[in-house]
N, CA, C and O of each residue as an XYZ file, in Angstrom:
716
protein
N      -0.827      6.214      1.052
C      -1.631      6.997      1.924
C      -1.209      8.381      2.115
O      -2.039      9.263      2.335
N       0.136      8.628      2.037
C       0.573      9.965      2.147
C       0.178     10.742      0.884
O      -0.158     11.923      0.969
N       0.215     10.121     -0.229
C      -0.267     10.909     -1.427
C      -1.722     11.273     -1.315
O      -2.125     12.284     -1.891
N      -2.568     10.491     -0.588
C      -3.948     10.917     -0.495
C      -4.072     12.075      0.516
O      -4.957     12.916      0.355
N      -3.221     12.145      1.545
C      -3.138     13.215      2.389
C      -2.702     14.401      1.722
O      -3.330     15.445      1.901
N      -1.575     14.363      0.879
C      -1.111     15.465      0.109
C      -2.225     16.015     -0.871
O      -2.365     17.220     -1.083
N      -2.962     15.083     -1.418
C      -4.007     15.508     -2.330
C      -5.095     16.391     -1.572
O      -5.519     17.418     -2.104
N      -5.529     15.981     -0.345
C      -6.438     16.676      0.348
C      -5.882     18.045      0.811
O      -6.589     19.053      0.819
N      -4.611     18.035      1.188
C      -3.938     19.242      1.528
C      -3.883     20.195      0.402
O      -4.132     21.378      0.635
N      -3.595     19.825     -0.751
C      -3.472     20.634     -1.976
C      -4.792     21.166     -2.420
O      -4.881     22.285     -2.925
N      -5.823     20.381     -2.240
C      -7.189     20.820     -2.619
C      -7.827     21.699     -1.674
O      -8.466     22.679     -2.056
N      -7.671     21.368     -0.330
C      -8.530     22.077      0.720
C      -7.639     22.852      1.716
O      -8.165     23.607      2.535
N      -6.375     22.691      1.667
C      -5.431     23.334      2.623
C      -4.850     22.391      3.604
O      -5.492     21.410      3.980
N      -3.583     22.669      4.058
C      -2.894     21.717      4.800
C      -3.526     21.426      6.114
O      -3.437     20.291      6.582
N      -4.183     22.411      6.766
C      -4.829     22.287      8.044
C      -6.261     21.529      7.838
O      -6.928     21.195      8.817
N      -6.644     21.306      6.639
C      -8.049     20.700      6.453
C      -7.998     19.180      6.358
O      -9.038     18.565      6.121
N      -6.916     18.583      6.519
C      -6.839     17.065      6.348
C      -7.656     16.498      7.502
O      -7.567     16.878      8.669
N      -8.489     15.514      7.025
C      -9.208     14.708      7.983
C      -8.820     13.216      7.717
O      -8.404     12.860      6.615
N      -8.973     12.362      8.767
C      -8.667     11.019      8.523
C      -9.724     10.394      7.645
O      -9.361      9.495      6.887
N     -10.944     10.751      7.659
C     -11.961     10.299      6.790
C     -11.626     10.535      5.310
O     -11.776      9.636      4.483
N     -11.163     11.778      4.980
C     -10.845     12.092      3.634
C      -9.619     11.274      3.077
O      -9.619     10.733      1.971
N      -8.610     11.247      3.941
C      -7.501     10.420      3.627
C      -7.852      8.981      3.383
O      -7.484      8.434      2.344
N      -8.519      8.372      4.257
C      -9.026      7.005      4.219
C      -9.816      6.853      2.816
O      -9.569      5.942      2.025
N     -10.696      7.748      2.621
C     -11.626      7.640      1.405
C     -10.706      7.698      0.147
O     -10.990      7.040     -0.854
N      -9.662      8.448      0.208
C      -8.669      8.643     -0.972
C      -7.938      7.432     -1.333
O      -7.408      7.304     -2.437
N      -7.902      6.515     -0.394
C      -7.140      5.226     -0.580
C      -8.144      4.050     -0.506
O      -7.721      2.901     -0.376
N      -9.457      4.318     -0.585
C     -10.511      3.256     -0.592
C     -10.648      2.534      0.712
O     -10.954      1.343      0.664
N     -10.471      3.067      1.786
C     -10.782      2.442      3.111
C     -11.477      3.252      4.059
O     -11.658      4.447      3.823
N     -11.889      2.708      5.122
C     -12.664      3.424      6.155
C     -11.630      4.028      7.054
O     -10.527      3.507      7.220
N     -12.032      5.198      7.661
C     -11.163      5.896      8.597
C     -10.438      5.115      9.688
O      -9.250      5.324      9.936
N     -11.228      4.142     10.382
C     -10.628      3.384     11.475
C      -9.497      2.553     11.007
O      -8.561      2.305     11.768
N      -9.537      2.087      9.732
C      -8.421      1.262      9.174
C      -7.131      2.001      9.012
O      -6.067      1.388      8.929
N      -7.204      3.318      8.964
C      -5.988      4.135      8.916
C      -5.005      3.941     10.091
O      -3.785      4.047      9.966
N      -5.697      3.622     11.339
C      -4.976      3.527     12.478
C      -4.021      2.268     12.527
O      -3.232      2.123     13.461
N      -4.117      1.398     11.526
C      -3.165      0.387     11.337
C      -1.860      0.952     10.729
O      -0.819      0.305     10.848
N      -1.882      2.089     10.107
C      -0.749      2.740      9.601
C      -0.240      3.918     10.301
O       0.966      4.158     10.368
N      -1.157      4.669     10.832
C      -0.894      5.978     11.545
C      -1.626      5.975     12.843
O      -2.807      5.631     12.877
N      -0.994      6.335     13.892
C      -1.733      6.293     15.209
C      -2.555      7.474     15.370
O      -3.425      7.452     16.240
N      -2.386      8.574     14.598
C      -3.204      9.799     14.721
C      -3.096     10.627     13.482
O      -2.377     10.285     12.543
N      -3.827     11.740     13.482
C      -3.789     12.701     12.363
C      -2.339     13.450     12.424
O      -1.762     13.833     11.406
N      -1.857     13.601     13.657
C      -0.645     14.260     13.921
C       0.494     13.305     13.265
O       1.405     13.848     12.640
N       0.462     12.015     13.383
C       1.379     11.083     12.793
C       1.348     11.215     11.273
O       2.409     11.149     10.651
N       0.187     11.398     10.645
C       0.171     11.653      9.159
C       0.890     12.995      8.852
O       1.686     13.076      7.916
N       0.607     14.003      9.626
C       1.342     15.278      9.414
C       2.790     15.101      9.599
O       3.586     15.728      8.900
N       3.172     14.270     10.514
C       4.687     14.078     10.766
C       5.292     13.391      9.669
O       6.406     13.748      9.286
N       4.612     12.331      9.054
C       5.159     11.577      7.846
C       5.260     12.526      6.739
O       6.243     12.480      6.000
N       4.268     13.439      6.548
C       4.263     14.466      5.411
C       5.370     15.392      5.659
O       6.058     15.760      4.707
N       5.631     15.848      6.972
C       6.683     16.725      7.187
C       8.118     16.048      6.855
O       9.016     16.657      6.274
N       8.202     14.891      7.241
C       9.505     14.098      6.934
C       9.668     14.003      5.359
O      10.707     14.355      4.803
N       8.681     13.554      4.751
C       8.693     13.458      3.323
C       9.013     14.806      2.577
O       9.751     14.856      1.593
N       8.447     15.789      3.089
C       8.644     17.215      2.602
C      10.134     17.638      2.877
O      10.754     18.234      1.997
N      10.647     17.376      3.935
C      12.112     17.741      4.136
C      13.023     16.860      3.449
O      14.134     17.281      3.127
N      12.643     15.607      3.176
C      13.481     14.713      2.320
C      13.591     15.319      0.947
O      14.670     15.316      0.355
N      12.489     15.846      0.421
C      12.451     16.515     -0.914
C      13.268     17.850     -0.774
O      14.043     18.180     -1.672
N      13.112     18.541      0.243
C      13.834     19.814      0.470
C      15.357     19.571      0.428
O      16.090     20.321     -0.217
N      15.797     18.577      1.081
C      17.196     18.314      1.120
C      17.892     17.908     -0.169
O      19.109     17.992     -0.334
N      17.032     17.465     -1.061
C      17.531     17.223     -2.483
C      17.762     18.455     -3.241
O      18.564     18.428     -4.174
N      17.102     19.601     -2.916
C      17.288     20.743     -3.691
C      18.346     21.841     -3.011
O      18.560     22.959     -3.479
N      18.918     21.331     -1.898
C      19.834     22.204     -1.182
C      21.013     22.466     -2.055
O      21.197     21.760     -3.046
N      21.826     23.444     -1.745
C      23.045     23.756     -2.584
C      23.895     22.622     -2.670
O      23.971     21.828     -1.732
N      24.584     22.473     -3.792
C      25.421     21.351     -4.001
C      26.586     21.566     -4.954
O      26.823     22.707     -5.351
N      27.312     20.554     -5.336
C      28.491     20.714     -6.246
C      28.243     21.338     -7.612
O      29.118     21.923     -8.249
N      26.950     21.165     -8.027
C      26.669     21.701     -9.306
C      26.337     23.142     -9.420
O      26.234     23.700    -10.513
N      26.164     23.761     -8.243
C      25.894     25.256     -8.170
C      27.207     26.014     -8.442
O      28.310     25.510     -8.232
N      27.022     27.237     -8.915
C      28.189     28.017     -9.148
C      29.032     28.179     -7.820
O      28.524     28.090     -6.702
N      30.294     28.411     -8.041
C      31.089     28.501     -6.759
C      31.241     29.911     -6.223
O      31.502     30.074     -5.031
N      31.098     30.885     -7.007
C      31.143     32.294     -6.566
C      29.890     32.593     -5.799
O      28.786     32.189     -6.164
N      30.109     33.365     -4.650
C      28.961     33.615     -3.664
C      27.665     34.218     -4.359
O      26.567     33.686     -4.198
N      27.839     35.323     -5.119
C      26.561     35.889     -5.665
C      25.826     34.936     -6.577
O      24.643     34.681     -6.347
N      26.474     34.385     -7.619
C      25.727     33.448     -8.454
C      25.144     32.212     -7.704
O      24.082     31.673     -8.015
N      25.962     31.821     -6.676
C      25.467     30.641     -5.949
C      24.277     31.016     -5.170
O      23.327     30.233     -5.174
N      24.201     32.190     -4.455
C      22.952     32.582     -3.683
C      21.818     32.696     -4.705
O      20.746     32.159     -4.429
N      21.965     33.344     -5.848
C      20.964     33.424     -6.818
C      20.441     32.106     -7.196
O      19.221     31.945     -7.197
N      21.226     31.146     -7.518
C      20.866     29.767     -7.824
C      20.070     29.150     -6.686
O      19.095     28.450     -6.959
N      20.446     29.379     -5.358
C      19.715     28.787     -4.205
C      18.276     29.481     -4.181
O      17.259     28.796     -4.069
N      18.241     30.767     -4.283
C      16.970     31.424     -4.088
C      16.013     31.051     -5.274
O      14.818     30.860     -5.046
N      16.481     30.956     -6.415
C      15.556     30.558     -7.501
C      15.075     29.167     -7.249
O      13.887     28.910     -7.444
N      15.884     28.274     -6.842
C      15.521     26.860     -6.561
C      14.526     26.797     -5.379
O      13.602     25.984     -5.421
N      14.684     27.620     -4.337
C      13.824     27.665     -3.284
C      12.380     28.144     -3.722
O      11.364     27.507     -3.446
N      12.393     29.273     -4.399
C      11.162     29.741     -5.003
C      10.481     28.635     -5.742
O       9.302     28.414     -5.466
N      11.077     27.922     -6.639
C      10.568     26.858     -7.458
C       9.963     25.777     -6.556
O       8.815     25.361     -6.712
N      10.785     25.356     -5.620
C      10.324     24.283     -4.666
C       9.064     24.645     -3.883
O       8.170     23.811     -3.741
N       8.983     25.825     -3.393
C       7.839     26.354     -2.598
C       6.657     26.485     -3.482
O       5.553     26.053     -3.150
N       6.895     27.093     -4.632
C       5.641     27.331     -5.447
C       5.102     26.096     -6.065
O       3.916     26.038     -6.392
N       5.941     25.079     -6.245
C       5.550     23.831     -6.874
C       4.463     23.131     -5.993
O       3.607     22.411     -6.507
N       4.523     23.354     -4.729
C       3.657     22.632     -3.805
C       3.498     23.572     -2.539
O       4.308     23.576     -1.612
N       2.351     24.380     -2.600
C       2.063     25.376     -1.575
C       1.717     24.762     -0.258
O       1.965     25.313      0.815
N       1.083     23.498     -0.391
C       0.732     22.872      0.930
C       2.010     22.415      1.653
O       2.168     22.594      2.861
N       2.916     21.815      0.860
C       4.255     21.375      1.464
C       4.990     22.575      2.001
O       5.533     22.482      3.102
N       5.051     23.697      1.308
C       5.605     24.958      1.730
C       5.059     25.365      3.095
O       5.833     25.708      3.989
N       3.691     25.332      3.276
C       3.019     25.765      4.483
C       3.373     24.736      5.611
O       3.591     25.145      6.751
N       3.428     23.462      5.314
C       3.819     22.500      6.320
C       5.229     22.712      6.823
O       5.446     22.698      8.035
N       6.157     22.899      5.978
C       7.547     22.915      6.363
C       7.916     24.309      6.865
O       8.733     24.374      7.783
N       7.414     25.402      6.371
C       7.871     26.711      6.751
C       7.044     27.735      7.308
O       7.441     28.891      7.454
N       5.794     27.299      7.652
C       4.815     28.177      8.337
C       4.162     27.387      9.475
O       4.057     26.162      9.410
N       3.725     28.103     10.518
C       3.000     27.347     11.563
C       1.570     27.215     11.107
O       0.679     27.907     11.600
N       1.354     26.321     10.161
C       0.038     26.157      9.470
C      -0.935     25.258     10.247
O      -2.147     25.319     10.041
N      -0.373     24.404     11.165
C      -1.284     23.543     11.851
C      -1.211     23.698     13.439
O      -0.242     23.305     14.089
N      -2.265     24.271     13.963
C      -2.146     24.603     15.398
C      -1.932     23.259     16.185
O      -2.638     22.263     16.026
N      -0.850     23.354     17.069
C      -0.559     22.222     17.908
C       0.291     21.156     17.299
O       0.689     20.236     18.013
N       0.599     21.211     16.026
C       1.444     20.247     15.492
C       2.873     20.432     15.755
O       3.420     21.488     15.438
N       3.526     19.454     16.325
C       4.944     19.398     16.620
C       5.579     18.239     15.937
O       5.247     17.119     16.326
N       6.456     18.351     14.960
C       7.082     17.186     14.321
C       7.787     16.397     15.392
O       8.152     16.886     16.461
N       7.961     15.082     15.016
C       8.723     14.203     15.917
C      10.273     14.546     15.880
O      10.778     15.286     15.035
N      10.866     14.001     16.760
C      12.405     14.154     16.898
C      13.074     13.659     15.517
O      13.932     14.319     14.931
N      12.620     12.524     15.105
C      13.223     12.074     13.819
C      12.980     13.025     12.636
O      13.870     13.287     11.827
N      11.759     13.520     12.572
C      11.394     14.452     11.457
C      12.154     15.795     11.617
O      12.546     16.422     10.633
N      12.345     16.208     12.868
C      13.097     17.489     13.083
C      14.579     17.250     12.770
O      15.318     18.196     12.495
N      15.001     16.012     12.811
C      16.440     15.703     12.420
C      16.581     16.112     10.940
O      17.613     16.688     10.597
N      15.647     15.863     10.074
C      15.682     16.178      8.708
C      15.797     17.775      8.593
O      16.621     18.333      7.868
N      14.950     18.376      9.329
C      14.994     19.899      9.311
C      16.349     20.381      9.771
O      16.919     21.322      9.218
N      16.841     19.735     10.766
C      18.195     20.092     11.330
C      19.313     19.882     10.256
O      20.271     20.650     10.169
N      19.135     18.778      9.429
C      20.159     18.559      8.355
C      20.142     19.631      7.363
O      21.181     20.013      6.825
N      18.935     20.151      7.093
C      18.828     21.304      6.161
C      19.505     22.492      6.688
O      20.182     23.162      5.908
N      19.399     22.850      7.986
C      20.004     23.964      8.530
C      21.489     23.822      8.622
O      22.231     24.786      8.433
N      21.953     22.551      8.929
C      23.358     22.220      8.964
C      23.959     22.432      7.578
O      25.046     22.997      7.453
N      23.252     21.977      6.525
C      23.807     22.204      5.176
C      23.808     23.716      4.877
O      24.791     24.223      4.336
N      22.765     24.423      5.205
C      22.913     25.826      5.022
C      24.077     26.511      5.580
O      24.818     27.234      4.914
N      24.221     26.244      6.897
C      25.376     26.751      7.677
C      26.704     26.433      6.959
O      27.549     27.312      6.789
N      26.877     25.149      6.534
C      28.079     24.721      5.869
C      28.300     25.474      4.586
O      29.411     25.885      4.251
N      27.214     25.637      3.887
C      27.308     26.394      2.554
C      27.644     27.859      2.789
O      28.393     28.439      2.003
N      27.115     28.481      3.847
C      27.392     29.861      4.163
C      28.955     30.032      4.406
O      29.620     30.934      3.895
N      29.449     29.059      5.245
C      30.877     29.126      5.476
C      31.683     28.934      4.205
O      32.664     29.633      3.956
N      31.243     27.963      3.402
C      31.992     27.702      2.250
C      32.134     28.833      1.245
O      33.085     28.849      0.463
N      31.172     29.809      1.255
C      31.296     30.955      0.437
C      31.833     32.109      1.222
O      31.780     33.239      0.738
N      32.356     31.891      2.423
C      33.056     32.930      3.100
C      32.202     33.711      4.110
O      32.687     34.697      4.666
N      30.943     33.305      4.367
C      30.050     33.958      5.349
C      30.079     33.196      6.706
O      29.400     32.189      6.904
N      30.883     33.728      7.588
C      31.167     32.988      8.898
C      30.245     33.585      9.987
O      30.066     32.943     11.022
N      29.719     34.651      9.821
C      28.822     35.215     10.943
C      27.609     34.326     11.250
O      26.889     33.936     10.331
N      27.371     33.996     12.551
C      26.277     33.111     12.807
C      24.961     33.712     12.250
O      24.078     32.952     11.853
N      24.821     34.924     12.215
C      23.505     35.470     11.717
C      23.281     35.271     10.217
O      22.182     35.524      9.723
N      24.235     34.851      9.534
C      24.150     34.675      8.044
C      22.935     33.799      7.658
O      22.078     34.199      6.870
N      22.902     32.623      8.231
C      21.822     31.661      7.841
C      20.478     32.188      8.261
O      19.482     32.035      7.554
N      20.458     32.839      9.472
C      19.161     33.435     10.004
C      18.602     34.486      9.031
O      17.423     34.483      8.677
N      19.486     35.360      8.628
C      19.143     36.431      7.694
C      18.621     35.843      6.410
O      17.566     36.205      5.890
N      19.455     34.874      5.909
C      19.049     34.291      4.700
C      17.665     33.616      4.692
O      16.841     33.827      3.802
N      17.459     32.794      5.733
C      16.218     32.209      5.780
C      15.012     33.121      5.961
O      13.934     32.888      5.414
N      15.236     34.163      6.746
C      14.207     35.246      6.853
C      13.919     35.874      5.520
O      12.758     36.016      5.137
N      14.931     36.243      4.820
C      14.791     36.888      3.595
C      14.011     35.983      2.552
O      12.998     36.419      2.005
N      14.469     34.805      2.307
C      13.834     33.952      1.349
C      12.546     33.462      1.613
O      11.678     33.430      0.741
N      12.359     33.054      2.836
C      10.944     32.623      3.198
C      10.022     33.781      3.304
O       8.835     33.644      3.009
N      10.519     34.946      3.720
C       9.643     36.106      3.638
C       9.186     36.467      2.172
O       8.028     36.799      1.919
N      10.150     36.378      1.260
C       9.805     36.640     -0.127
C       8.833     35.732     -0.719
O       7.895     36.128     -1.411
N       9.080     34.422     -0.423
C       8.165     33.350     -0.981
C       6.781     33.583     -0.333
O       5.756     33.512     -1.010
N       6.766     33.850      0.931
C       5.508     34.047      1.626
C       4.716     35.170      0.988
O       3.501     35.066      0.821
N       5.392     36.227      0.638
C       4.723     37.449      0.035
C       4.251     36.976     -1.351
O       3.157     37.350     -1.774
N       5.056     36.153     -2.076
C       4.654     35.770     -3.438
C       3.399     34.910     -3.339
O       2.430     35.155     -4.058
N       3.399     33.870     -2.429
C       2.328     32.933     -2.414
C       1.036     33.619     -1.869
O      -0.050     33.388     -2.400
N       1.158     34.454     -0.818
C       0.032     35.113     -0.244
C      -0.598     36.233     -1.060
O      -1.812     36.436     -1.027
N       0.280     36.987     -1.823
C      -0.171     38.232     -2.401
C      -0.241     38.204     -3.890
O      -0.950     39.016     -4.485
N       0.467     37.298     -4.523
C       0.479     37.266     -6.012
C       0.737     35.831     -6.468
O       1.689     35.568     -7.204
N      -0.177     34.838     -5.995
C       0.071     33.438     -6.191
C       0.270     33.039     -7.706
O       1.076     32.151     -7.983
N      -0.420     33.651     -8.643
C      -0.212     33.318    -10.013
C       0.732     34.106    -10.777
O       0.980     33.850    -11.955
N       1.317     35.150    -10.076
C       2.304     36.042    -10.729
C       3.773     35.823    -10.343
O       4.226     34.740     -9.970
N       4.472     36.964    -10.470
C       5.880     36.772    -10.211
C       6.510     38.007     -9.492
O       7.719     38.229     -9.556
N       5.645     38.794     -8.812
C       5.985     40.123     -8.246
C       7.291     39.985     -7.379
O       8.268     40.701     -7.596
N       7.266     39.051     -6.405
C       8.407     38.941     -5.588
C       9.444     38.027     -6.136
O      10.632     38.196     -5.863
N       9.054     37.127     -6.853
C      10.049     36.184     -7.496
C      10.956     36.941     -8.428
O      12.141     36.630     -8.539
N      10.437     37.883     -9.066
C      11.245     38.799     -9.963
C      12.362     39.499     -9.202
O      13.371     39.873     -9.801
N      12.206     39.681     -7.913
C      13.157     40.387     -7.114
C      14.195     39.442     -6.454
O      15.070     39.887     -5.711
N      14.076     38.171     -6.737
C      14.856     37.216     -6.057
C      16.373     37.400     -6.351
O      17.170     37.288     -5.420
N      16.804     37.680     -7.619
C      18.241     37.823     -8.007
C      18.782     39.093     -7.241
O      19.889     39.065     -6.703
N      17.963     40.216     -7.206
C      18.412     41.357     -6.569
C      18.553     41.091     -5.044
O      19.557     41.453     -4.432
N      17.554     40.470     -4.474
C      17.640     40.115     -3.012
C      18.853     39.312     -2.672
O      19.547     39.656     -1.715
N      19.158     38.255     -3.397
C      20.312     37.429     -3.196
C      21.537     38.226     -3.280
O      22.406     38.079     -2.421
N      21.694     39.128     -4.321
C      22.830     39.949     -4.472
C      23.008     40.887     -3.369
O      24.121     41.063     -2.872
N      21.890     41.542     -2.934
C      21.896     42.478     -1.819
C      22.387     41.725     -0.531
O      23.227     42.207      0.228
N      21.829     40.577     -0.361
C      22.231     39.774      0.879
C      23.785     39.415      0.846
O      24.462     39.550      1.865
N      24.274     39.002     -0.224
C      25.715     38.593     -0.334
C      26.569     39.828     -0.146
O      27.572     39.774      0.566
N      26.183     40.995     -0.794
C      26.946     42.254     -0.705
C      27.010     42.648      0.755
O      28.102     42.939      1.244
N      25.847     42.676      1.514
C      25.712     43.105      2.797
C      26.548     42.111      3.718
O      27.239     42.598      4.613
N      26.513     40.876      3.549
C      27.203     39.866      4.385
C      28.697     40.016      4.160
O      29.466     39.934      5.117
N      29.112     40.222      2.982
C      30.511     40.429      2.623
C      31.051     41.684      3.377
O      32.140     41.695      3.950
N      30.194     42.733      3.324
C      30.708     43.925      4.039
C      30.838     43.704      5.519
O      31.772     44.220      6.133
N      29.949     42.966      6.109
C      29.918     42.710      7.504
C      31.091     41.848      7.880
O      31.682     42.023      8.945
N      31.443     40.895      6.992
C      32.577     40.054      7.247
C      33.904     40.886      7.269
O      34.817     40.631      8.055
N      33.943     41.846      6.397
C      35.110     42.765      6.406
C      35.212     43.514      7.693
O      36.324     43.841      8.107
N      34.133     43.804      8.350
C      34.247     44.594      9.578
C      34.555     43.754     10.845
O      34.830     44.276     11.925
N      34.496     42.535     10.655
C      34.943     41.633     11.812
C      36.365     41.438     11.970
O      36.793     40.726     12.878
Protein backbone atom coordinates (compact mmCIF):
# COMPACT_ATOMS: atom_id res chain seq x y z
CA UNK A 1 0.00 0.00 0.00
CA UNK A 2 2.82 2.40 0.69
CA UNK A 3 4.10 1.82 -2.82
CA UNK A 4 0.71 2.93 -4.15
CA UNK A 5 0.90 6.04 -1.97
CA UNK A 6 4.44 6.77 -3.19
CA UNK A 7 3.27 6.29 -6.78
CA UNK A 8 0.52 8.89 -6.33
CA UNK A 9 2.96 11.25 -4.62
CA UNK A 10 5.48 10.91 -7.44
CA UNK A 11 2.85 11.47 -10.13
CA UNK A 12 0.76 14.23 -8.55
CA UNK A 13 2.79 15.62 -5.64
CA UNK A 14 3.26 14.59 -2.04
CA UNK A 15 0.33 16.67 -0.77
CA UNK A 16 -2.03 15.28 -3.44
CA UNK A 17 -2.41 11.82 -1.96
CA UNK A 18 -6.00 10.71 -1.43
CA UNK A 19 -7.22 7.56 0.22
CA UNK A 20 -9.27 6.80 -2.87
CA UNK A 21 -6.23 6.89 -5.16
CA UNK A 22 -4.14 4.78 -2.82
CA UNK A 23 -6.92 2.23 -2.48
CA UNK A 24 -7.45 2.17 -6.24
CA UNK A 25 -3.72 1.60 -6.70
CA UNK A 26 -3.92 -1.63 -4.73
CA UNK A 27 -7.28 -2.77 -6.09
CA UNK A 28 -9.51 -2.00 -3.13
CA UNK A 29 -12.09 0.55 -2.08
CA UNK A 30 -11.06 3.51 0.11
CA UNK A 31 -12.95 2.33 3.25
CA UNK A 32 -10.94 -0.90 3.18
CA UNK A 33 -7.74 1.10 3.74
CA UNK A 34 -8.88 1.80 7.28
CA UNK A 35 -8.04 -1.81 8.11
CA UNK A 36 -4.39 -0.87 7.53
CA UNK A 37 -4.20 2.87 8.23
CA UNK A 38 -6.44 4.85 10.56
CA UNK A 39 -6.14 8.03 8.47
CA UNK A 40 -4.36 9.71 5.62
CA UNK A 41 -1.94 11.14 8.19
CA UNK A 42 -1.08 7.56 9.20
CA UNK A 43 -0.16 6.84 5.58
CA UNK A 44 2.06 9.93 5.53
CA UNK A 45 3.60 8.83 8.81
CA UNK A 46 4.42 5.38 7.43
CA UNK A 47 5.89 7.01 4.32
CA UNK A 48 7.94 9.37 6.51
CA UNK A 49 9.32 6.43 8.50
CA UNK A 50 10.11 4.48 5.33
CA UNK A 51 11.84 7.55 3.87
CA UNK A 52 14.00 8.03 6.95
CA UNK A 53 14.90 4.35 7.02
CA UNK A 54 16.20 4.79 3.47
CA UNK A 55 17.97 8.02 4.44
CA UNK A 56 19.76 6.35 7.34
CA UNK A 57 21.24 3.85 4.89
CA UNK A 58 23.02 6.63 2.97
CA UNK A 59 24.40 8.41 6.04
CA UNK A 60 28.18 8.69 6.39
CA UNK A 61 29.89 5.46 7.24
CA UNK A 62 33.14 3.52 7.37
CA UNK A 63 33.46 3.34 3.58
CA UNK A 64 33.65 7.13 3.26
CA UNK A 65 37.00 8.92 3.10
CA UNK A 66 38.43 9.72 6.53
CA UNK A 67 39.74 13.21 5.74
CA UNK A 68 37.19 15.98 6.44
CA UNK A 69 37.04 17.62 3.01
CA UNK A 70 36.71 14.44 0.89
CA UNK A 71 34.32 13.01 3.46
CA UNK A 72 32.04 16.07 3.28
CA UNK A 73 32.14 15.95 -0.52
CA UNK A 74 31.11 12.29 -0.45
CA UNK A 75 28.23 13.13 1.92
CA UNK A 76 26.89 16.01 -0.13
CA UNK A 77 27.06 14.05 -3.38
CA UNK A 78 25.16 11.17 -1.80
CA UNK A 79 22.58 13.56 -0.36
CA UNK A 80 22.00 15.15 -3.76
CA UNK A 81 21.58 11.72 -5.34
CA UNK A 82 19.19 10.59 -2.61
CA UNK A 83 16.99 13.67 -2.89
CA UNK A 84 16.94 13.87 -6.66
CA UNK A 85 16.16 10.16 -6.99
CA UNK A 86 12.77 10.71 -5.35
CA UNK A 87 11.55 14.30 -5.14
CA UNK A 88 8.33 13.31 -3.34
CA UNK A 89 10.38 11.61 -0.61
CA UNK A 90 12.67 14.66 -0.39
CA UNK A 91 9.65 16.93 0.05
CA UNK A 92 8.13 14.74 2.76
CA UNK A 93 11.37 14.43 4.74
CA UNK A 94 12.93 17.86 4.34
CA UNK A 95 10.21 20.38 3.50
CA UNK A 96 6.94 21.33 5.20
CA UNK A 97 5.03 19.95 2.20
CA UNK A 98 1.87 18.74 3.92
CA UNK A 99 -0.06 21.31 5.96
CA UNK A 100 -0.84 20.00 9.42
CA UNK A 101 1.18 16.79 9.12
CA UNK A 102 3.20 15.92 12.20
CA UNK A 103 5.14 12.64 12.20
CA UNK A 104 4.55 10.29 15.10
CA UNK A 105 7.04 9.99 17.92
CA UNK A 106 8.30 6.68 16.49
CA UNK A 107 8.87 8.21 13.07
CA UNK A 108 10.57 11.24 14.59
CA UNK A 109 12.96 8.89 16.36
CA UNK A 110 14.26 7.87 12.93
CA UNK A 111 14.81 11.53 12.04
CA UNK A 112 16.52 11.96 15.40
CA UNK A 113 18.84 9.04 14.63
CA UNK A 114 19.86 10.81 11.43
CA UNK A 115 20.70 13.99 13.35
CA UNK A 116 22.56 12.01 16.01
CA UNK A 117 24.59 10.31 13.28
CA UNK A 118 25.37 13.66 11.70
CA UNK A 119 26.48 15.13 15.04
CA UNK A 120 28.70 12.09 15.66
CA UNK A 121 30.22 12.36 12.19
CA UNK A 122 30.89 16.08 12.65
CA UNK A 123 32.75 15.38 15.88
CA UNK A 124 34.66 12.51 14.25
CA UNK A 125 36.11 14.86 11.66
CA UNK A 126 37.02 17.42 14.30
CA UNK A 127 34.03 19.76 14.09
CA UNK A 128 32.86 20.18 17.66
CA UNK A 129 30.89 23.42 17.48
CA UNK A 130 27.16 22.77 18.02
CA UNK A 131 26.39 24.94 14.99
CA UNK A 132 28.26 22.63 12.61
CA UNK A 133 25.36 20.25 11.95
CA UNK A 134 22.87 23.12 11.68
CA UNK A 135 25.02 24.94 9.14
CA UNK A 136 25.61 21.74 7.21
CA UNK A 137 21.93 20.85 6.97
CA UNK A 138 21.01 24.40 5.95
CA UNK A 139 23.69 24.41 3.28
CA UNK A 140 22.94 21.04 1.72
CA UNK A 141 19.15 21.15 1.90
CA UNK A 142 19.20 24.69 0.57
CA UNK A 143 21.31 23.66 -2.39
CA UNK A 144 19.16 20.62 -3.10
CA UNK A 145 16.03 22.74 -2.84
CA UNK A 146 17.45 25.23 -5.35
CA UNK A 147 18.32 22.39 -7.70
CA UNK A 148 14.93 20.71 -7.52
CA UNK A 149 12.92 23.92 -7.64
CA UNK A 150 14.88 25.87 -10.24
CA UNK A 151 16.77 23.40 -12.42
CA UNK A 152 15.14 19.99 -11.91
CA UNK A 153 16.56 18.39 -15.04
CA UNK A 154 19.93 20.09 -14.86
CA UNK A 155 22.85 20.29 -12.49
CA UNK A 156 23.34 24.00 -11.81
CA UNK A 157 23.52 23.67 -8.00
CA UNK A 158 24.72 20.09 -7.91
CA UNK A 159 27.84 21.21 -9.82
CA UNK A 160 28.60 23.46 -6.85
CA UNK A 161 28.37 20.66 -4.28
CA UNK A 162 32.10 19.92 -4.04
CA UNK A 163 32.93 23.60 -3.70
CA UNK A 164 30.23 24.12 -1.06
CA UNK A 165 31.42 21.12 0.97
CA UNK A 166 35.03 22.36 0.81
CA UNK A 167 33.94 25.89 1.75
CA UNK A 168 31.99 24.52 4.71
CA UNK A 169 34.89 22.41 6.00
CA UNK A 170 37.38 25.27 5.55
CA UNK A 171 35.12 27.67 7.44
CA UNK A 172 34.34 25.25 10.24
CA UNK A 173 38.01 24.35 10.70
CA UNK A 174 38.88 28.06 10.96
CA UNK A 175 36.13 28.51 13.54
CA UNK A 176 37.40 25.51 15.53
CA UNK A 177 40.85 27.14 15.67
CA UNK A 178 39.33 30.28 17.18
CA UNK A 179 37.72 28.38 20.05
